[in-house]
C-alpha positions as CSV (number, residue, x, y, z in Angstrom):
1,M,-48.4,32.9,-7.1
2,K,-45.5,35.0,-5.7
3,I,-46.2,38.7,-5.4
4,A,-43.6,41.3,-4.5
5,F,-44.5,44.6,-2.8
6,P,-41.8,47.2,-2.5
7,S,-41.6,48.8,0.9
8,N,-39.3,50.8,3.2
9,E,-40.5,48.9,6.3
10,N,-40.6,45.4,7.5
11,N,-44.0,44.9,9.1
12,G,-45.1,41.9,7.1
13,I,-48.5,42.4,5.4
14,D,-49.0,45.6,7.4
15,S,-46.0,47.2,5.6
16,Q,-46.9,50.3,3.5
17,V,-46.4,49.8,-0.2
18,Y,-43.6,52.2,-1.3
19,N,-44.1,54.7,-4.0
20,H,-41.2,53.6,-6.3
21,F,-39.8,50.2,-7.2
22,G,-36.1,51.0,-7.7
23,S,-35.6,53.0,-4.5
24,A,-37.5,50.7,-2.1
25,K,-35.3,49.4,0.7
26,L,-36.9,46.0,0.6
27,F,-39.6,43.8,-0.9
28,I,-42.3,42.0,1.1
29,I,-43.0,38.8,-0.9
30,T,-46.2,36.9,-0.3
31,D,-48.1,34.1,-1.9
32,S,-51.6,35.0,-3.1
33,G,-52.9,31.7,-1.5
34,N,-51.8,32.6,2.0
35,E,-50.5,35.5,4.1
36,N,-47.0,34.0,4.7
37,T,-44.4,36.6,3.9
38,E,-40.7,36.8,3.4
39,V,-38.5,39.9,3.1
40,V,-35.9,40.4,0.4
41,F,-33.7,43.5,0.7
42,N,-33.2,45.4,-2.5
43,Q,-30.0,44.0,-4.1
44,D,-29.9,46.9,-6.6
45,L,-30.7,49.9,-4.3
46,D,-27.6,52.0,-5.3
47,H,-28.1,51.8,-9.0
48,E,-27.8,54.9,-11.3
49,H,-31.0,56.5,-12.4
50,N,-32.4,54.7,-15.5
51,N,-30.1,51.6,-14.8
52,C,-32.4,49.6,-12.5
53,Q,-32.0,45.9,-12.7
54,P,-35.3,44.7,-11.3
55,L,-34.4,40.9,-11.1
56,K,-31.2,41.8,-9.3
57,A,-33.2,44.1,-7.0
58,L,-35.6,41.3,-6.2
59,G,-32.7,38.8,-5.6
60,R,-34.6,36.2,-7.5
61,S,-36.6,35.3,-10.6
62,D,-39.5,33.3,-9.2
63,I,-41.7,36.3,-8.8
64,D,-45.0,36.3,-10.8
65,V,-46.3,39.8,-10.0
66,V,-45.1,43.1,-8.6
67,V,-47.5,45.6,-7.0
68,V,-46.1,49.1,-6.6
69,A,-47.2,52.7,-6.7
70,G,-44.6,53.9,-9.2
71,I,-42.0,52.3,-11.6
72,G,-39.8,53.5,-14.4
73,G,-40.3,52.4,-17.9
74,G,-37.0,50.5,-18.1
75,A,-37.8,48.4,-15.0
76,L,-41.3,47.8,-16.3
77,R,-40.0,46.5,-19.6
78,K,-37.4,44.3,-18.0
79,L,-40.0,42.8,-15.6
80,N,-42.5,42.2,-18.4
81,A,-39.8,40.6,-20.5
82,S,-39.3,38.1,-17.7
83,N,-43.1,37.4,-17.7
84,I,-43.6,39.4,-14.4
85,K,-46.7,41.5,-14.5
86,V,-46.7,44.8,-12.7
87,Y,-49.8,46.4,-11.1
88,K,-50.4,49.9,-9.7
89,A,-50.8,49.9,-6.0
90,V,-53.4,51.9,-4.2
91,D,-52.6,53.9,-1.1
92,G,-52.3,51.4,1.7
93,N,-50.4,48.4,3.0
94,V,-49.5,45.0,1.6
95,K,-52.6,43.3,2.9
96,E,-55.0,45.9,1.4
97,N,-53.2,45.7,-2.0
98,L,-53.1,41.9,-1.9
99,E,-56.9,41.9,-1.4
100,K,-57.3,44.3,-4.3
101,Y,-55.0,42.2,-6.5
102,I,-56.9,39.0,-5.7
103,S,-60.3,40.7,-6.4
104,E,-58.8,42.1,-9.7
105,D,-59.2,45.7,-8.6
106,L,-55.7,46.9,-9.5
107,T,-54.7,48.4,-12.9
108,E,-51.8,46.7,-14.8
109,F,-49.0,49.2,-15.4
110,T,-48.5,50.3,-19.0
111,P,-45.7,52.5,-20.4
112,N,-47.9,55.6,-20.2
113,L,-48.3,55.1,-16.4
114,T,-44.6,54.8,-15.6
115,C,-42.5,57.3,-13.6
116,G,-41.2,60.2,-15.5
117,G,-38.5,61.3,-13.1
118,H,-37.8,61.9,-9.4
119,G,-38.5,64.9,-7.2
120,P,-36.4,66.2,-4.3
121,G,-37.6,63.6,-1.8
122,G,-37.3,60.7,-4.2
123,D,-41.0,60.9,-5.1
124,C,-42.1,59.9,-8.6
125,F,-43.3,62.3,-11.2
126,H,-45.7,60.2,-13.2
127,V,-46.3,60.7,-16.9
128,K,-49.8,62.0,-17.4
């Protein structure tokens, strides 16, 4: 199972999971069966707000799961429509979040958990 983790650093499984899908510089992609990773740079980084194209961002369509701290409603709908599940990351790196995903300790994103806008530093405002 291919899992994508948005990040702003390329440190393999030690990369910190980024707080927002659309503005992440890259994605660490790993297989849940091993710790092999590959890096895909965000192919949709310069999109207009609310116009994220998540499959373009990932540069591929063979992803099964995305684990991220924050995501907009449009990106979530588009990923789900492509049969890609999205889970809410916990504070930490790819390895820690992969372990939590495997042990089923992450919450699947629903529309009421999506990002409601961006703050001055690009941080997400999450719908409560």
